C-alpha positions in Angstrom: -13.7 -68.6 44.1 -14.1 -69.6 40.5 -11.0 -72.5 41.5 -12.4 -73.8 44.5 -15.6 -74.7 42.4 -13.7 -76.4 39.8 -11.8 -78.7 41.9 -15.6 -79.6 43.4 -16.0 -82.3 40.7 -12.9 -84.0 41.2 -13.8 -84.5 45.0 -17.0 -86.3 44.3 -15.1 -88.2 41.8 -13.0 -89.9 44.4 -15.8 -90.7 46.6 -16.6 -94.5 46.4 -20.7 -94.9 45.1 -22.6 -96.1 48.1 -26.1 -95.7 46.4 -28.3 -94.8 43.8 -30.5 -90.9 43.3 -33.4 -93.1 45.1 -31.1 -94.1 48.1 -30.0 -97.9 47.2 -27.2 -99.1 47.9 -25.2 -102.1 47.7 -26.0 -105.2 50.6 -25.1 -104.6 54.3 -23.9 -107.7 56.4 -27.3 -107.9 58.0 -28.9 -107.7 54.0 -26.6 -109.8 52.7 -27.2 -112.6 55.5 -31.0 -111.8 54.8 -30.7 -111.9 50.8 -28.9 -115.7 51.4 -31.7 -117.2 53.8 -34.3 -116.0 51.3 -32.3 -117.5 48.1 -31.8 -121.1 50.4 -35.9 -120.9 50.5 -36.2 -120.0 47.1 -33.8 -123.0 45.9 -36.5 -125.5 47.6 -39.6 -124.1 46.1 -38.9 -126.1 42.5 -39.1 -129.1 44.7 -42.2 -128.4 46.6 -44.1 -127.0 43.1 -43.0 -130.8 41.3 -44.4 -132.6 44.9 -47.8 -130.3 44.9 -48.2 -131.0 41.1 -48.4 -135.0 42.2 -52.1 -133.8 43.5 -53.0 -130.8 41.7 -52.6 -129.1 38.3 -50.6 -126.5 37.3 -52.7 -123.9 37.5 -54.8 -124.7 40.1 -51.8 -125.3 42.7 -51.3 -121.9 41.5 -54.1 -120.0 43.2 -53.9 -122.0 46.4 -50.5 -120.4 46.4 -51.4 -117.0 45.9 -54.4 -117.2 48.0 -51.9 -118.3 51.0 -49.0 -115.6 50.3 -51.9 -112.9 49.9 -53.6 -113.9 53.6 -49.6 -113.8 55.1 -49.2 -110.2 53.4 -52.6 -109.0 55.1 -51.7 -110.2 58.2 -48.3 -108.2 58.1 -50.8 -104.8 56.2 -52.7 -104.5 59.1 -50.0 -105.1 61.9 -48.3 -102.6 60.8 -51.2 -101.0 60.3 -51.4 -99.9 56.6 -53.2 -98.5 54.1 -54.6 -100.1 51.4 -55.8 -96.9 49.3 -54.8 -97.0 45.7 -53.5 -93.7 44.5 -54.6 -92.6 40.9 -50.8 -92.7 39.8 -50.5 -96.3 41.1 -53.0 -98.0 39.3 -51.2 -98.3 36.2 -48.0 -99.3 37.7 -49.7 -102.0 39.7 -51.8 -103.5 36.9 -48.7 -103.7 35.1 -47.1 -105.4 37.9 -49.9 -107.9 38.5 -50.1 -108.9 34.5 -46.4 -109.9 34.6 -46.5 -111.8 37.9 -49.3 -113.5 36.5 -47.5 -114.7 33.2 -44.3 -115.2 34.4 -45.7 -117.3 37.5 -47.9 -119.3 34.6 -44.8 -120.2 32.8 -43.2 -121.3 35.7 -45.8 -123.4 37.5 -46.9 -124.9 33.5 -43.1 -125.8 32.4 -42.4 -127.2 35.7 -45.2 -129.7 35.2 -43.1 -130.6 31.6 -39.9 -131.1 33.7 -37.4 -131.8 36.3 -37.1 -130.2 39.5 -33.5 -130.2 39.2 -33.9 -128.5 35.6 -36.2 -126.0 36.4 -34.0 -124.8 39.5 -30.9 -124.4 37.2 -32.9 -122.7 34.3 -34.6 -120.4 36.6 -31.9 -119.2 38.5 -30.4 -117.5 35.1 -32.9 -115.0 36.3 -30.1 -112.8 37.8 -28.4 -112.5 34.2 -31.7 -111.1 33.0 -31.9 -108.3 36.0 -28.1 -107.5 35.3 -29.7 -106.5 31.9 -32.6 -104.5 32.6 -30.6 -102.8 35.6 -28.5 -101.8 32.9 -31.1 -100.2 31.3 -33.3 -98.7 33.8 -31.3 -98.4 37.3 -28.2 -96.3 37.4 -25.2 -97.3 38.2 -26.0 -101.1 37.5 -24.3 -100.5 33.8 -23.0 -103.7 31.9 -19.2 -104.2 31.4 -17.6 -106.6 29.3 -16.2 -108.9 32.4 -20.6 -108.9 32.5 -21.4 -109.6 29.1 -18.2 -112.7 28.8 -20.1 -114.3 32.5 -23.3 -113.5 30.0 -21.4 -116.0 27.6 -20.7 -118.6 30.3 -23.9 -118.8 31.5 -25.9 -119.4 28.9 -23.3 -121.8 28.5 -24.9 -123.6 31.3 -28.9 -123.6 29.7 -27.4 -124.7 26.9 -26.3 -128.1 29.1 -29.2 -128.6 31.4 -31.0 -128.2 27.7 -28.5 -130.7 26.5 -31.1 -133.7 27.7 -34.2 -132.2 25.8 -32.1 -131.8 22.2 -30.9 -135.8 22.7 -34.3 -137.0 22.8 -36.7 -135.6 20.8 -39.7 -137.8 22.5 -39.0 -136.1 25.8 -41.2 -133.2 26.7 -37.9 -131.9 29.0 -37.3 -129.3 26.0 -40.9 -127.5 26.5 -40.8 -127.5 30.0 -37.0 -125.9 30.0 -38.3 -123.2 27.5 -41.2 -122.4 29.3 -38.9 -121.8 32.6 -36.7 -119.7 30.7 -39.4 -117.6 29.5 -40.4 -117.5 33.4 -36.3 -116.5 33.8 -36.0 -114.0 31.7 -39.3 -112.3 33.1 -38.4 -113.0 36.5 -35.4 -110.8 35.9 -37.6 -108.1 34.6 -40.0 -108.1 37.3 -37.6 -107.6 40.4 -36.1 -104.3 39.0 -39.3 -103.6 38.0 -40.1 -103.7 41.4 -37.0 -101.8 42.6 -38.5 -98.9 40.9 -41.9 -99.1 42.0 -40.9 -99.8 45.5 -39.4 -96.1 45.5 -42.9 -95.1 45.5 -45.4 -97.4 46.5 -46.1 -98.9 49.2 -44.5 -103.0 49.4 -48.1 -104.1 50.6 -49.7 -102.6 47.6 -47.4 -104.3 45.4 -47.5 -107.6 46.8 -51.1 -107.3 47.4 -51.7 -106.4 43.4 -49.4 -109.3 42.5 -51.9 -111.7 44.4 -55.1 -110.3 43.5 -53.8 -110.6 40.1 -52.5 -114.4 40.4 -55.6 -115.8 42.4 -58.2 -114.0 39.6 -56.3 -115.1 36.7 -55.3 -118.9 38.2 -59.2 -119.5 39.0 -60.7 -118.8 35.5 -57.8 -120.8 33.8 -58.4 -123.6 36.2 -61.8 -124.0 35.9 -61.8 -124.0 32.4 -58.4 -126.2 31.5 -58.3 -128.0 34.4 -62.4 -128.6 35.6 -62.5 -132.2 34.7 -59.4 -133.0 36.6 -59.5 -135.1 39.5 -58.0 -133.1 42.8 -57.4 -135.1 46.5 -55.6 -133.0 49.4 -52.9 -134.9 50.5 -50.2 -134.4 53.1 -47.5 -134.2 50.7 -49.8 -131.4 49.0 -50.3 -129.7 51.9 -46.5 -129.0 52.9 -45.9 -128.1 49.3 -48.7 -125.5 49.6 -47.4 -124.4 53.2 -43.7 -124.1 52.0 -44.4 -122.2 48.4 -47.6 -120.0 49.8 -47.1 -119.2 53.3 -43.1 -119.1 53.0 -42.4 -118.5 49.4 -45.4 -116.4 48.2 -45.9 -113.9 51.8 -42.9 -114.2 54.2 -40.7 -114.6 50.9 -42.2 -112.1 48.9 -42.2 -109.8 51.7 -38.6 -110.2 52.2 -37.8 -109.6 49.0 -39.9 -106.7 48.0 -37.9 -105.1 51.2 -34.5 -105.6 50.5 -35.2 -104.4 46.4 -36.9 -100.9 47.6 -33.3 -100.5 49.6 -30.5 -101.9 47.7 -29.6 -102.1 44.2 -31.6 -105.3 42.4 -28.4 -106.5 40.6 -27.2 -106.9 44.2 -29.5 -108.5 45.6 -30.0 -111.0 42.7 -26.2 -112.3 43.3 -26.3 -114.2 46.0 -29.7 -116.3 44.6 -26.7 -117.5 42.3 -26.4 -120.3 45.2 -30.1 -121.5 44.3 -29.0 -124.0 41.6 -27.0 -125.9 43.9 -28.8 -126.5 47.0 -31.6 -126.8 44.5 -30.3 -129.4 42.7 -29.2 -131.5 46.0 -32.7 -131.3 47.4 -34.6 -132.5 44.4 -32.1 -136.0 44.7 -32.8 -136.0 48.7 -36.3 -135.3 48.9 -37.6 -135.9 45.6 -35.1 -139.0 44.3 -34.4 -137.1 40.9 -31.0 -138.8 39.5 -28.5 -136.2 38.8 -27.5 -136.3 35.4 -23.9 -134.8 34.2 -26.2 -132.1 33.1 -27.2 -130.8 35.9 -23.8 -130.5 37.4 -22.1 -128.7 34.0 -25.3 -126.5 34.1 -25.0 -125.4 37.9 -21.7 -124.6 37.9 -21.4 -122.7 34.2 -24.6 -120.6 35.4 -22.8 -120.0 39.0 -19.7 -118.8 37.3 -20.8 -117.1 34.7 -23.3 -115.3 36.5 -20.9 -114.4 39.6 -18.5 -112.9 37.0 -21.4 -111.0 35.4 -22.7 -109.4 38.4 -19.3 -108.4 39.6 -18.7 -104.8 40.1 -15.4 -103.5 39.0 -14.0 -100.6 40.6 -14.7 -97.2 39.5 -11.9 -94.9 38.2 -11.4 -91.5 39.6 -11.7 -89.7 36.0 -8.4 -87.8 35.2 -8.2 -84.2 36.1 -8.4 -81.7 33.0 -5.1 -80.1 32.0 -7.0 -76.6 32.1 -7.8 -77.7 35.6 -4.6 -78.7 37.3 -3.0 -75.2 35.7 -5.0 -73.2 37.9 -3.3 -72.8 41.4 -5.0 -73.5 45.0 -6.8 -70.5 47.0 -5.9 -72.4 50.1 -2.3 -73.0 49.0 -1.7 -77.0 47.3 -4.1 -79.5 46.3 -7.9 -79.9 48.1 -7.6 -83.9 47.4 
């Protein structure tokens, strides 16, 4: 009896890890397809944001986007008969999520007003690196290794390449925008992990509505204070930009993303987001006519390659059987493994 129990841990070591203690697991084929679709959509988000900023300030554009996203989430919650009752234990986490979301989006919108859509795509897409760091600290099984550290250094080279234009021209505002966007990427990486953790105990629609409510309230007040005197005109370009960033991204995109983060390991979900720089740079050239500089090519390649190395999961090695256990005879004759 004693020998049998001592061999059981060895059998469990040989089983490939499929899920963490909360049931999150690596991506399935269908989930990977959904993640790729969302990643492609998100690649166009900075482009649509940049187009919308031609007709509205960053704060005004932000709250209008949040309103559209909240409407989509509200329709989804009503259609699926979800309850909006907030439990006492959910209040503090939802408030913290709302604050984190609002600050992150403020950094993104204001930062993008100072730089190009192409720069925004490459810098913002460093968020999988930060997701890996936060997952290492808070999610069981998502540990950083030597390869993740090496990949992080390569990806940082991509960020430096994108910053080159701002460093080279001291009169340019690109550097300010890129730094704000980098801060947004760090917060976004942390928010992915926070959403994944909260999603184990709090309903998806509550998480999304908390983000929307805080975003709308904060951005409306800030817009009235800082953008009250600015001219505002509704154009076809602005309507299209709001539909894309509000309905498709802040609405349907957020629903899909939180669904994935609830069920799958956050670091695995963000891996496919590494395709965003390539699509985003091409879209900024095709739609906005932005010049594709050499720093964007280099930055995109380094961020993608470095992030891929950083997110790569090596095979888990089986722990060797202690010598004291190998000397014990098996009660059924032979090795049970």
